[in-house]
LOMIDREN-857910 format. One line per 4 residues: their letters; for each residue x, y, z of N, C-alpha, C. Coordinates in Angstrom, 1 decimal, decimal comma. Layout:
<kollums>
A = X/Y/Z/X/Y/Z/X/Y/Z | ...
</kollums>
This chain:
<kollums>
XXXX = -93,4/174,1/54,2/-93,3/172,4/53,2/-93,6/171,3/54,2 | -93,8/170,0/53,6/-94,1/169,0/54,3/-92,4/168,4/53,7 | -92,0/168,1/54,3/-90,8/166,8/53,5/-91,3/165,2/54,6 | -91,0/164,5/53,5/-91,6/163,1/54,0/-89,6/161,9/54,2
XXXX = -90,1/161,3/55,2/-88,7/160,7/55,6/-88,2/160,1/54,4 | -89,1/159,4/53,6/-88,4/158,5/52,1/-87,2/160,3/51,1 | -88,1/161,0/51,7/-87,2/162,3/50,5/-85,5/162,4/51,3 | -85,8/162,9/52,2/-84,8/163,2/53,0/-83,6/161,7/53,1
XXXX = -84,3/160,5/53,5/-83,0/159,9/53,2/-82,6/159,4/51,7 | -83,2/159,9/50,9/-82,5/159,5/49,7/-81,9/160,0/49,3 | -81,9/161,6/49,6/-81,1/162,5/49,2/-79,8/162,3/50,1 | -79,8/162,4/51,3/-78,4/162,1/51,8/-77,9/160,5/52,1
XXXX = -78,4/159,5/51,5/-78,1/158,4/50,9/-77,3/158,6/49,9 | -77,7/159,3/48,7/-76,8/159,2/47,9/-76,1/160,6/47,7 | -75,7/161,2/48,6/-75,3/162,6/49,1/-74,0/162,3/49,4 | -73,7/161,3/50,0/-73,4/160,8/51,2/-71,3/161,1/50,7
XXXX = -70,6/160,5/49,7/-69,9/160,8/49,3/-69,7/161,9/48,9 | -70,7/162,7/48,4/-70,4/164,7/48,4/-70,4/164,8/49,5 | -70,9/164,5/50,9/-71,4/165,6/51,9/-69,2/165,0/52,2 | -69,4/164,0/52,5/-67,8/163,5/52,7/-66,8/165,2/52,2
XXXX = -66,6/165,0/51,4/-65,9/165,9/50,3/-65,8/167,2/50,7 | -67,0/167,6/50,7/-67,5/168,9/51,5/-66,7/169,6/52,4 | -67,1/168,3/53,5/-66,2/168,3/54,7/-64,9/168,6/55,0 | -64,2/168,5/53,9/-62,8/168,7/53,5/-62,4/169,7/52,8
XXXX = -63,3/170,5/52,2/-62,9/172,0/52,0/-63,3/172,6/53,0 | -62,7/174,2/52,9/-62,2/175,0/53,8/-63,6/175,5/54,2 | -64,9/175,7/53,9/-66,3/176,0/53,7/-66,5/175,1/54,9 | -66,6/174,1/54,9/-66,8/172,5/55,6/-66,0/172,3/57,0
XXXX = -64,3/172,3/56,3/-63,3/172,6/57,8/-64,1/173,4/59,2 | -64,2/174,8/58,4/-64,4/176,0/59,5/-65,7/175,3/60,2 | -67,0/174,8/59,3/-68,1/174,6/60,2/-67,6/173,8/61,3 | -67,1/172,5/61,3/-66,7/171,9/62,1/-66,2/172,0/62,8
XXXX = -64,8/172,9/62,9/-64,0/172,8/63,4/-64,8/174,3/64,6 | -65,1/174,9/63,9/-65,3/176,6/65,0/-66,5/176,1/65,6 | -67,7/174,7/65,5/-68,2/174,2/66,4/-68,1/173,4/67,1 | -67,2/172,6/67,2/-66,4/171,6/67,7/-65,7/172,4/68,7
XXXX = -64,9/173,5/68,5/-64,4/174,2/69,5/-65,7/174,8/70,7 | -66,3/175,3/69,8/-67,5/175,8/71,2/-68,1/175,1/71,5 | -67,9/173,5/71,3/-68,4/172,7/72,1/-67,5/172,1/73,2 | -65,9/172,4/72,9/-65,3/172,1/73,7/-65,7/172,8/75,1
XXXX = -65,7/174,5/75,2/-66,2/175,1/75,6/-67,0/174,9/77,1 | -67,8/173,9/76,4/-68,7/173,3/77,5/-69,1/172,1/77,9 | -68,3/171,3/77,4/-68,2/169,7/77,8/-67,8/169,7/79,5 | -69,0/169,1/80,0/-68,8/167,9/81,1/-67,7/167,8/81,5
XXXX = -67,2/167,6/82,9/-66,0/167,4/83,2/-65,8/165,7/83,1 | -64,8/165,6/82,8/-65,0/163,9/81,6/-64,8/163,3/83,6 | -65,2/161,9/83,3/-65,2/161,2/84,5/-65,0/160,0/84,3 | -65,2/159,1/85,6/-65,6/157,5/85,3/-66,5/156,8/86,3
XXXX = -66,9/155,8/84,9/-67,0/155,8/83,8/-66,7/157,2/82,6 | -66,4/156,7/81,3/-66,4/158,0/80,4/-67,5/158,5/80,6 | -67,3/160,2/79,4/-68,7/160,9/79,3/-69,5/160,1/78,0 | -70,7/159,8/77,7/-71,5/159,1/76,8/-72,2/160,4/76,2
XXXX = -72,0/160,2/74,6/-72,4/161,4/74,2/-73,3/160,7/72,7 | -74,4/161,4/71,9/-75,0/161,1/70,8/-74,6/162,0/70,2 | -75,1/161,8/68,8/-74,7/162,5/67,8/-75,8/162,6/66,9 | -77,2/163,0/66,6/-78,2/162,8/65,7/-78,1/163,2/64,5
XXXX = -78,1/162,5/63,8/-78,1/162,7/62,6/-76,6/163,3/62,4 | -75,2/162,4/62,5/-74,1/162,7/62,4/-73,7/162,0/61,5 | -74,0/161,8/60,7/-73,7/161,7/59,1/-72,5/161,0/59,0 | -71,3/161,0/58,2/-70,2/160,9/58,5/-69,4/160,8/59,0
XXXX = -69,8/161,2/60,7/-69,0/161,2/61,8/-67,8/162,6/62,3 | -67,7/163,3/61,2/-66,6/163,9/61,4/-66,6/164,2/63,3 | -67,7/165,1/63,9/-67,6/165,0/65,1/-67,4/164,2/66,0 | -68,6/162,9/65,9/-68,3/162,3/66,8/-66,5/161,6/67,0
XXXX = -66,0/161,3/65,6/-64,7/160,7/65,7/-64,0/161,7/66,7 | -63,9/163,1/66,7/-63,7/164,0/67,6/-63,6/163,5/69,1 | -65,0/163,5/68,9/-65,1/163,6/70,8/-64,6/161,9/71,0 | -64,5/161,3/70,1/-64,1/159,8/70,5/-62,0/159,5/71,1
XXXX = -62,1/160,7/70,1/-60,5/161,0/70,1/-59,6/161,9/71,4 | -60,9/162,2/72,4/-60,8/162,6/73,6/-61,2/162,3/75,0 | -62,0/161,0/74,3/-62,2/159,7/75,7/-63,4/159,7/75,6 | -64,7/160,1/74,9/-65,8/159,9/75,0/-66,3/159,0/74,3
XXXX = -67,6/158,3/74,7/-68,0/157,6/74,4/-69,2/157,8/73,2 | -69,5/157,6/71,7/-70,4/158,4/71,4/-70,9/157,1/70,9 | -72,5/157,5/70,7/-73,4/156,7/69,6/-73,7/157,8/68,8 | -73,7/157,4/67,3/-73,4/158,2/66,2/-75,6/157,8/65,6
XXXX = -76,2/157,9/65,6/-77,6/158,1/64,9/-77,6/158,6/63,7 | -78,0/157,7/62,8/-78,2/158,2/61,4/-79,3/157,1/60,2 | -79,9/158,2/59,3/-80,9/157,1/59,4/-80,1/156,9/57,6 | -78,7/157,0/57,3/-78,4/156,8/56,2/-77,0/156,1/56,2
XXXX = -77,7/154,2/55,0/-76,9/153,5/55,3/-75,8/154,2/54,6 | -75,0/154,9/53,8/-74,1/155,1/52,8/-73,2/156,7/54,2 | -73,8/157,2/54,8/-73,1/157,8/55,9/-72,7/157,3/56,7 | -73,6/156,4/57,4/-72,6/155,2/58,7/-71,5/154,5/58,0
XXXX = -71,9/154,0/56,4/-70,6/153,6/55,9/-69,1/154,2/56,3 | -69,1/155,4/55,3/-68,0/156,3/55,4/-67,7/156,0/57,1 | -68,6/157,2/58,6/-68,2/156,9/59,4/-67,6/155,9/59,7 | -68,2/154,5/59,5/-67,7/152,9/60,2/-65,8/153,1/59,5
XXXX = -65,6/153,6/58,6/-64,0/153,3/57,7/-63,4/154,9/58,4 | -64,2/156,0/58,5/-63,6/156,7/59,8/-62,8/156,5/60,9 | -63,9/156,3/61,4/-63,4/155,6/62,9/-62,3/154,7/62,7 | -62,2/153,7/62,4/-61,7/152,2/62,1/-60,1/153,5/61,7
XXXX = -60,3/154,3/60,7/-58,6/154,8/60,6/-58,2/155,5/61,8 | -58,7/156,2/62,0/-58,8/157,1/63,4/-58,2/156,5/64,7 | -58,9/155,0/64,6/-58,4/154,4/65,3/-59,4/154,3/67,4 | -60,3/154,8/66,6/-61,3/155,5/68,0/-62,8/154,2/67,3
XXXX = -62,5/153,3/66,7/-63,7/152,1/66,2/-64,8/151,7/66,9 | -63,9/151,2/68,8/-64,1/151,3/70,0/-64,6/152,4/71,0 | -64,7/153,2/70,7/-65,4/153,8/71,3/-66,8/155,1/69,9 | -66,9/154,4/69,3/-68,2/154,8/68,5/-69,1/153,8/68,3
XXXX = -70,5/153,9/68,1/-71,2/153,0/68,0/-71,7/153,8/67,2 | -72,4/152,8/66,0/-72,5/153,3/64,6/-74,1/152,6/64,6 | -74,9/153,5/64,6/-76,4/153,0/64,6/-77,3/154,1/63,6 | -78,1/152,4/63,0/-78,6/153,0/62,1/-80,5/153,3/62,0
XXXX = -81,0/154,1/62,1/-81,8/154,9/62,7/-83,1/156,0/62,5 | -83,9/156,8/62,7/-84,4/158,1/62,3/-84,7/158,6/63,5 | -83,4/159,8/63,6/-82,9/160,6/64,8/-84,2/160,9/65,7 | -85,3/161,4/64,6/-87,0/161,8/64,7/-87,2/160,9/65,8
XXXX = -87,5/159,5/66,2/-88,0/158,9/66,5/-87,0/159,0/68,2 | -86,3/160,0/68,2/-85,1/159,6/69,7/-86,1/159,3/70,5 | -87,2/159,5/71,2/-87,7/159,1/72,3/-88,3/157,8/72,5 | -88,4/157,3/71,2/-88,1/155,7/71,7/-87,2/154,7/71,3
XXXX = -86,1/155,2/71,5/-84,7/154,8/71,1/-83,8/154,7/72,2 | -84,1/155,5/72,6/-83,1/155,6/74,1/-83,7/156,1/75,5 | -82,9/155,4/76,2/-83,3/155,7/77,7/-83,5/157,1/78,0 | -84,9/157,7/79,1/-84,0/158,9/79,6/-83,3/159,0/80,4
XXXX = -82,5/159,8/80,5/-80,5/160,4/81,2/-80,0/159,6/80,6 | -79,7/159,5/79,4/-78,8/158,1/79,0/-77,2/159,2/79,2 | -77,7/160,3/78,2/-76,5/160,8/77,6/-75,6/162,0/79,1 | -74,8/162,4/78,4/-74,2/163,4/79,1/-74,0/164,3/77,7
XXXX = -73,7/164,4/77,0/-73,7/165,3/75,3/-74,8/164,7/74,6 | -75,2/165,9/73,8/-76,1/165,4/72,5/-75,8/166,5/71,4 | -75,3/166,5/70,6/-75,5/166,8/69,5/-76,2/166,7/68,6 | -76,9/168,3/68,1/-77,7/168,1/66,9/-77,4/169,1/65,8
XXXX = -76,5/168,8/65,0/-75,8/169,5/64,4/-76,2/169,9/63,0 | -77,1/170,5/62,4/-77,3/170,7/61,4/-78,4/169,4/60,5 | -79,6/169,0/61,6/-80,0/168,0/61,7/-81,5/168,6/61,6 | -81,7/169,7/62,5/-83,3/170,3/63,0/-83,7/170,7/61,4
XXXX = -82,7/171,2/60,6/-83,1/171,8/59,4/-84,2/171,4/58,5 | -83,9/169,6/58,5/-84,9/169,0/57,7/-85,8/167,9/58,0 | -85,9/168,6/59,3/-87,0/167,9/60,9/-88,6/168,6/60,6 | -89,5/167,4/60,6/-90,7/167,8/60,4/-91,5/169,0/61,5
XXXX = -90,5/168,2/62,9/-91,1/168,8/64,1/-89,6/169,0/64,6 | -89,3/170,1/64,5/-88,0/170,7/65,1/-87,9/170,3/66,9 | -89,0/170,8/67,2/-89,5/171,1/68,2/-89,9/169,7/69,0 | -90,5/168,6/68,7/-90,5/167,5/69,5/-89,3/166,8/69,6
XXXX = -88,5/166,7/68,2/-86,9/166,2/68,7/-85,9/167,0/70,0 | -86,1/168,2/70,0/-85,5/168,9/71,5/-86,1/168,3/72,4 | -87,6/168,2/72,2/-88,2/167,4/73,8/-87,6/166,2/73,8 | -87,3/165,4/73,3/-86,9/164,4/73,0/-85,7/164,7/73,8
XXXX = -84,8/165,0/73,2/-83,8/165,2/73,6/-82,9/165,8/75,2 | -83,8/166,7/75,4/-84,0/167,2/76,9/-84,3/165,6/77,7 | -85,0/164,5/77,5/-85,6/164,4/78,4/-84,0/162,5/78,4 | -83,2/163,2/77,2/-82,3/162,1/77,4/-80,9/163,1/77,7
XXXX = -80,9/163,9/78,2/-79,6/164,4/78,6/-79,7/163,8/80,1 | -78,8/163,4/80,8/-78,5/162,7/81,9/-78,8/163,2/83,3 | -77,7/164,9/83,3/-78,3/165,5/84,7/-78,1/166,9/84,2 | -77,9/168,0/85,4/-77,8/169,7/85,1/-76,2/169,8/84,7
XXXX = -75,1/169,0/84,5/-74,0/169,1/83,8/-73,9/168,8/82,6 | -75,3/168,0/81,8/-75,5/167,8/80,2/-74,8/168,7/79,6 | -75,0/168,6/78,0/-75,1/169,9/77,7/-75,4/168,9/76,2 | -76,9/170,1/76,1/-77,1/170,1/74,0/-76,4/171,0/73,3
XXXX = -75,8/170,7/72,3/-75,2/171,3/71,2/-76,4/171,2/70,1 | -76,5/172,7/69,2/-77,5/173,0/68,5/-76,7/173,7/67,5 | -76,6/173,1/66,2/-76,2/174,2/65,2/-77,4/174,3/63,6 | -77,4/175,2/63,6/-78,7/175,5/62,6/-78,3/176,2/61,3
XXXX = -79,2/176,4/60,6/-79,0/178,0/59,6/-79,6/178,9/59,8 | -78,9/179,9/59,9/-79,0/181,1/60,4/-79,9/181,9/58,7 | -81,2/182,4/59,3/-81,9/183,0/58,6/-81,0/184,3/58,0 | -80,7/185,3/59,6/-79,4/186,2/58,6/-78,6/186,0/57,8
XXXX = -78,1/184,9/58,0/-77,0/184,3/57,1/-77,4/184,2/55,6 | -78,4/183,7/55,3/-79,0/183,1/54,2/-79,1/184,6/53,6 | -79,7/185,8/54,1/-79,6/187,3/53,6/-78,5/187,5/52,8 | -77,2/187,6/54,0/-76,3/188,5/53,7/-76,0/187,4/52,4
XXXX = -75,7/186,0/52,6/-75,0/185,5/51,2/-76,1/186,0/49,8 | -77,4/186,1/50,1/-78,1/186,4/48,4/-78,1/187,6/48,2 | -76,8/188,8/49,2/-76,9/189,8/48,5/-75,2/189,5/48,8 | -73,8/189,3/49,1/-72,9/189,8/49,1/-72,8/188,2/48,0
XXXX = -72,9/187,5/48,0/-72,4/186,1/47,3/-72,7/186,4/46,1 | -74,1/185,9/45,7/-75,0/186,4/44,5/-75,6/187,6/44,2 | -75,3/188,8/44,7/-75,5/189,8/44,4/-77,2/190,1/43,8 | -77,5/189,3/44,5/-79,5/189,1/44,1/-80,3/189,9/45,4
XXXX = -80,4/191,2/44,9/-81,6/192,0/46,1/-82,7/191,6/46,6 | -83,0/190,8/45,6/-84,7/190,3/45,7/-84,7/189,3/46,7 | -83,6/188,4/46,2/-84,0/186,8/47,3/-83,0/187,4/48,5 | -82,6/188,9/49,2/-82,3/189,4/49,7/-83,2/190,1/50,8
XXXX = -83,9/190,3/49,6/-85,3/191,4/50,4/-86,0/189,7/51,0 | -86,7/188,9/50,1/-87,5/188,0/50,2/-87,0/187,3/52,0 | -85,8/186,8/52,1/-84,7/186,4/52,8/-85,0/187,2/54,3 | -85,6/187,9/54,4/-86,1/188,7/55,3/-86,9/188,0/56,3
XXXX = -87,3/187,5/55,8/-88,9/186,8/56,2/-88,9/184,8/56,0 | -88,1/184,9/55,4/-88,5/183,2/55,0/-88,1/182,6/55,7 | -89,1/181,4/55,9/-88,4/179,8/56,2/-88,1/179,3/56,0 | -87,6/179,4/54,9/-87,2/178,1/54,3/-86,2/178,9/53,5
XXXX = -84,9/178,4/53,0/-83,4/178,3/52,1/-83,5/177,1/51,0 | -82,4/177,3/50,1/-82,1/176,5/49,3/-80,9/175,9/50,0 | -80,7/174,8/50,1/-79,8/174,0/50,4/-78,7/173,5/48,9 | -78,0/173,8/48,9/-76,9/174,0/47,6/-76,5/172,6/47,5
XXXX = -76,1/171,7/48,6/-75,5/170,8/48,7/-76,0/169,7/47,9 | -77,5/169,0/48,5/-78,4/168,2/48,3/-79,3/168,6/47,5 | -79,2/170,0/47,3/-80,6/170,3/46,6/-82,4/170,2/47,6 | -82,7/170,3/46,9/-84,0/171,1/48,1/-84,4/172,3/48,9
XXXX = -85,1/172,2/49,6/-85,4/173,4/50,4/-84,5/172,6/52,2 | -84,4/173,9/52,9/-84,0/173,9/54,1/-84,1/174,8/55,4 | -84,6/174,4/56,4/-85,3/174,9/57,5/-84,4/176,4/57,9 | -85,0/177,7/57,6/-84,3/178,3/58,6/-84,7/179,1/60,6
XXXX = -83,4/179,4/60,5/-83,3/179,3/62,6/-83,5/181,4/62,3 | -84,3/181,9/63,5/-83,5/183,0/63,8/-82,9/182,9/65,2 | -81,4/183,4/65,9/-81,4/182,9/67,1/-81,8/182,9/68,6 | -83,4/183,7/68,1/-84,5/184,3/68,9/-85,5/182,9/69,0
XXXX = -85,6/182,7/67,6/-86,3/181,8/67,5/-85,9/180,2/68,2 | -84,9/180,0/68,1/-83,3/178,6/68,0/-84,1/179,1/69,9 | -83,6/180,0/70,3/-83,7/180,3/72,2/-85,4/180,3/73,1 | -86,0/180,1/71,9/-87,8/180,3/72,4/-87,8/178,5/72,5
XXXX = -87,6/178,1/71,0/-87,7/176,6/71,3/-87,2/175,8/71,9 | -86,3/175,8/72,0/-85,2/175,5/73,5/-85,7/175,4/74,6 | -86,6/176,7/75,1/-87,0/176,7/75,8/-88,5/176,3/76,2 | -89,5/176,2/74,9/-90,2/175,5/75,4/-89,6/173,9/75,3
XXXX = -88,8/173,7/75,0/-88,2/172,1/75,3/-87,5/172,1/77,0 | -88,1/172,8/77,9/-87,6/172,8/79,3/-85,5/173,1/78,8 | -85,6/173,3/78,6/-83,7/173,6/77,8/-83,5/174,8/78,3 | -82,0/175,0/79,1/-82,1/177,1/79,2/-81,0/177,0/78,1
XXXX = -80,5/177,9/77,7/-79,6/178,2/76,6/-78,7/179,1/77,6 | -77,2/178,3/77,7/-75,9/178,9/78,4/-75,2/179,6/77,1 | -75,3/179,6/76,1/-74,4/180,6/75,4/-74,9/180,4/74,1 | -74,7/181,3/73,0/-75,3/181,3/71,4/-73,7/182,3/70,8
XXXX = -73,3/180,9/69,9/-72,0/181,4/69,2/-72,6/181,6/67,4 | -71,8/182,1/66,6/-72,2/182,7/65,6/-71,3/181,9/64,7 | -71,5/180,7/63,9/-70,7/180,2/63,2/-70,4/180,6/61,5 | -68,9/180,6/61,1/-68,8/181,2/60,0/-69,3/182,7/59,6
XXXX = -68,8/183,9/60,6/-69,9/185,3/60,4/-69,7/185,6/58,8 | -67,5/185,6/58,7/-67,6/186,4/57,5/-66,6/185,7/56,6 | -66,3/184,8/56,7/-65,5/183,6/56,0/-66,0/183,2/54,3 | -67,5/183,3/54,6/-68,2/183,0/52,9/-68,2/184,3/52,2
XXXX = -67,2/185,8/52,7/-67,7/186,5/52,1/-65,9/187,2/51,8 | -65,6/186,7/52,3/-63,8/186,9/51,9/-63,6/187,0/50,6 | -62,8/188,1/50,1/-62,6/188,5/48,7/-61,4/187,8/48,2 | -61,5/187,4/47,0/-60,8/186,7/46,3/-59,0/185,9/46,9
XXXX = -58,6/187,6/46,7/-57,1/187,4/46,7/-57,1/186,4/48,3 | -58,0/186,3/49,4/-57,7/186,0/50,3/-57,9/184,7/50,7 | -56,6/183,5/50,3/-56,5/182,3/50,2/-57,4/181,3/51,1 | -58,8/180,9/51,4/-59,3/180,3/52,3/-58,4/179,2/52,9
XXXX = -57,4/178,4/52,1/-56,2/177,3/52,8/-55,6/178,1/53,1 | -54,5/178,7/52,2/-53,2/179,2/53,2/-53,6/179,7/54,9 | -54,8/180,6/54,2/-55,3/181,8/55,5/-55,9/180,9/56,5 | -56,0/179,6/56,2/-57,1/179,3/57,2/-57,3/179,3/58,6
XXXX = -56,0/179,3/58,9/-55,6/179,4/60,9/-55,8/180,8/61,2 | -55,7/181,6/60,1/-56,3/183,0/60,5/-57,0/183,3/60,6 | -58,2/182,3/59,4/-59,2/182,6/59,5/-59,9/182,1/60,0 | -59,7/181,1/61,0/-60,3/180,6/62,1/-60,0/181,1/63,4
XXXX = -59,0/182,1/63,8/-58,6/182,6/64,8/-59,8/183,8/64,8 | -59,6/184,3/63,5/-60,4/185,4/63,1/-62,2/185,1/63,7 | -62,5/184,5/63,6/-64,1/183,6/63,7/-64,1/183,3/64,8 | -63,4/182,9/65,6/-63,3/182,2/66,6/-63,8/183,6/67,6
XXXX = -63,5/184,9/67,2/-63,2/186,0/67,8/-64,8/186,6/67,8 | -65,1/186,5/66,5/-66,5/187,2/66,2/-67,7/186,6/66,8 | -67,3/184,7/67,0/-68,4/184,1/67,2/-68,8/184,5/68,6 | -68,4/185,1/69,9/-68,9/185,1/70,8/-69,5/186,6/71,5
XXXX = -69,4/187,9/69,9/-69,7/188,9/70,1/-70,7/189,0/69,6 | -72,0/189,2/69,9/-73,5/189,8/69,5/-73,9/190,2/68,2 | -72,8/191,5/68,0/-73,2/191,7/67,2/-72,9/191,3/65,4 | -71,9/190,2/65,8/-71,5/190,0/64,3/-71,9/188,4/64,4
XXXX = -72,1/187,7/65,3/-73,0/185,9/65,4/-74,2/186,4/65,3 | -75,1/187,5/65,3/-76,0/187,9/64,8/-76,5/187,1/63,0 | -75,1/187,5/62,5/-75,5/187,7/60,7/-74,5/186,3/60,2 | -74,3/185,4/61,3/-72,9/184,4/60,8/-74,4/184,0/60,2
XXXX = -73,7/182,5/59,5/-74,0/181,3/58,5/-75,2/180,7/59,1 | -74,3/180,4/60,2/-75,4/179,3/61,0/-75,0/179,9/62,6 | -75,7/179,1/63,3/-76,1/179,7/64,7/-75,9/178,5/65,4 | -75,5/178,4/66,5/-74,6/177,5/67,5/-75,3/177,8/68,9
XXXX = -76,2/177,6/69,4/-76,7/177,0/70,7/-75,7/176,1/71,8 | -75,8/176,3/72,9/-75,7/175,4/74,3/-76,6/175,5/75,1 | -76,8/174,4/75,4/-77,8/174,2/76,1/-78,0/173,6/77,4 | -78,6/173,5/78,4/-79,2/172,4/79,6/-80,0/172,1/79,7
XXXX = -80,4/171,4/80,0/-81,9/170,6/80,9/-82,7/171,6/81,8 | -83,4/172,4/82,0/-83,9/173,1/83,4/-84,4/172,4/84,1 | -85,2/171,0/84,0/-85,2/170,1/84,9/-84,4/169,9/85,6 | -83,2/169,5/85,2/-82,3/168,6/86,0/-81,4/169,9/87,0
XXXX = -81,7/171,1/86,2/-81,2/172,2/87,4/-81,6/172,0/88,8 | -83,1/172,4/88,3/-84,3/171,9/89,2/-84,2/171,5/90,5 | -84,2/170,5/89,2/-84,0/169,2/90,8/-82,7/169,2/91,6 | -81,5/169,4/90,9/-80,1/169,5/91,8/-80,0/170,6/92,6
XX = -81,0/171,4/92,2/-81,0/172,9/93,1/-82,2/172,8/94,2 | -82,6/171,7/94,1/-83,7/171,4/95,6/-83,2/171,1/96,4
</kollums>
């Protein structure tokens, strides 16, 4: 499938408020909380001047604001003015507007927007699913990482998770069967299709971009399949704790709804070791 920039921009523009509401649901909170907890495990040491981060397709700013709250200066790049408007208000309400730079632009043009070796942290959370050429984005991100301690955080839709969703949530065995080899899934929030990844395909893509994978974590391994008697809101902290434990276990992470890879730039590692 070929996705046009205009089509994607339109659905993210019109769906900005819907996305902000989703992030407040238990499912949305879990995705954000788990990914941020994983990221914190690998953030470079704080320094003076403060660390600089780039949030590609950062949307309403949920993760950018969290980074700013721990002292990191963040550039949030997004193509949706509506998303950026929400992010601006949220940063101001959180008291971190001075640490969050909002930039309107196409994140697939990363190589043309920023100088090489500009950032200590680059986030690519739920963005590659909508790119025509995710490999090119990863190559550009690798060039923008500052040194061997800089970290790239990539969160993508996991193909296996879509299989489990079809079978367990929807009871659709035909869709589950088709999902075993599917490269695209259905986007429930915005409509349209979304690219699917496997942990192996993502690691391979990172390697081709001269990035070394240092950790793979599962995000939302079982939360989506809990029976109705378990309250996602009342039992949120217990669910989060269990998810954190399962995330590090490869046998469970392999079937998570999302795959989270943390990587560093191979070229910087080689230069530092020379």
